[in-house]
C-alpha positions in Angstrom: -45.8 -61.1 -19.0 -43.6 -58.8 -16.7 -43.4 -55.0 -17.0 -40.4 -53.8 -18.6 -38.4 -50.8 -16.1 -37.5 -48.1 -17.9 -33.8 -48.1 -16.9 -32.8 -44.3 -16.3 -29.3 -45.2 -16.6 -29.4 -46.4 -19.7 -28.5 -50.6 -19.4 -30.4 -53.1 -21.4 -30.8 -55.9 -19.1 -31.6 -59.3 -20.9 -32.7 -62.8 -18.9 -33.4 -66.5 -19.4 -35.7 -67.9 -17.2 -34.8 -71.3 -18.2 -31.3 -70.8 -17.1 -31.8 -68.2 -14.5 -29.2 -66.2 -16.3 -29.4 -62.4 -16.8 -27.2 -60.1 -19.2 -26.8 -56.0 -19.0 -25.4 -54.1 -22.0 -24.7 -50.7 -22.5 -26.1 -50.9 -25.9 -29.3 -52.3 -27.3 -27.8 -54.6 -30.0 -26.0 -56.2 -27.0 -28.7 -58.1 -25.9 -29.7 -59.3 -29.7 -25.9 -60.6 -29.6 -26.7 -62.2 -26.2 -30.1 -63.8 -27.7 -27.8 -65.2 -30.6 -25.4 -66.6 -28.7 -27.4 -68.2 -26.0 -30.0 -69.5 -28.7 -27.1 -70.9 -30.6 -25.9 -72.9 -27.7 -28.8 -73.5 -25.4 -32.1 -73.0 -28.3 -33.4 -71.0 -25.4 -35.1 -67.4 -26.2 -34.7 -64.5 -23.9 -36.7 -61.5 -22.4 -36.3 -58.0 -22.3 -36.3 -57.4 -18.5 -34.9 -53.5 -18.6 -34.3 -50.6 -21.1 -34.3 -47.3 -21.6 -36.4 -47.7 -24.8 -39.8 -49.1 -22.7 -42.7 -48.0 -23.9 -46.2 -48.6 -24.4 -47.3 -51.5 -26.2 -47.4 -52.7 -29.7 -48.5 -55.5 -31.6 -45.7 -57.5 -33.5 -47.3 -56.5 -37.1 -46.5 -53.0 -35.9 -42.6 -53.6 -36.3 -42.6 -51.5 -39.7 -44.3 -48.7 -37.6 -42.0 -48.6 -34.4 -38.5 -48.5 -37.0 -40.9 -45.6 -39.1 -41.3 -43.6 -35.6 -37.6 -43.9 -34.2 -36.0 -43.5 -37.6 -35.9 -39.7 -36.9 -33.4 -40.4 -33.6 -30.7 -42.6 -35.4 -29.1 -41.3 -38.4 -28.0 -44.8 -39.1 -31.3 -46.6 -38.6 -32.8 -47.6 -35.4 -30.9 -50.4 -34.0 -32.7 -54.0 -33.8 -32.0 -54.0 -29.9 -34.3 -50.7 -29.5 -37.0 -52.5 -31.4 -36.6 -55.2 -29.0 -37.1 -53.4 -26.4 -40.2 -51.6 -27.6 -41.9 -54.8 -28.4 -40.8 -56.6 -25.3 -43.5 -54.4 -23.5 -45.9 -55.8 -25.3 -44.8 -59.2 -24.3 -42.7 -60.8 -26.8 -39.7 -62.2 -26.1 -36.2 -61.0 -28.1 -36.6 -64.4 -30.5 -39.9 -63.9 -31.2 -39.4 -59.9 -32.2 -36.5 -61.2 -33.9 -38.2 -63.3 -36.4 -40.8 -60.9 -36.6 -38.5 -58.4 -38.1 -36.9 -61.1 -40.5 -40.5 -61.5 -42.0 -40.7 -58.0 -42.2 -37.5 -57.5 -44.3 -38.7 -60.3 -46.3 -41.5 -58.3 -47.4 -39.4 -55.7 -48.3 -40.8 -53.0 -45.9 -37.6 -52.7 -43.7 -34.0 -52.7 -45.0 -30.9 -52.5 -43.1 -28.5 -49.9 -44.0 -25.8 -50.4 -41.0 -25.2 -53.7 -39.8 -27.8 -54.3 -37.0 -30.0 -51.2 -37.8 -33.2 -50.8 -39.8 -34.8 -48.5 -41.7 -38.5 -48.2 -43.4 -38.8 -48.3 -47.3 
């Protein structure tokens, strides 16, 4: 596990240690899009390295709590990349978090009002 930098410039950085490649995104969902492309091609997971949304660690089963706590700041729902960044501080990879988001949505706890954004029911 590494410490996530709380990047004051607002840039999100994700990296694949297996490929020694990093990606910077101005928007939080940019790192999710990078993960989806990279995983589709290589099968590798990635980790968040820098994010302005870095926070105290939370447990993976707290995805819905993260959304509830942050949905007031996002009128269209919390970007999935923000959730990924928050959970990365707890040591979770992007792939692990995306999988947990899927499981939580399938239980009916979250919904997607806008593509790539979540709100709690």
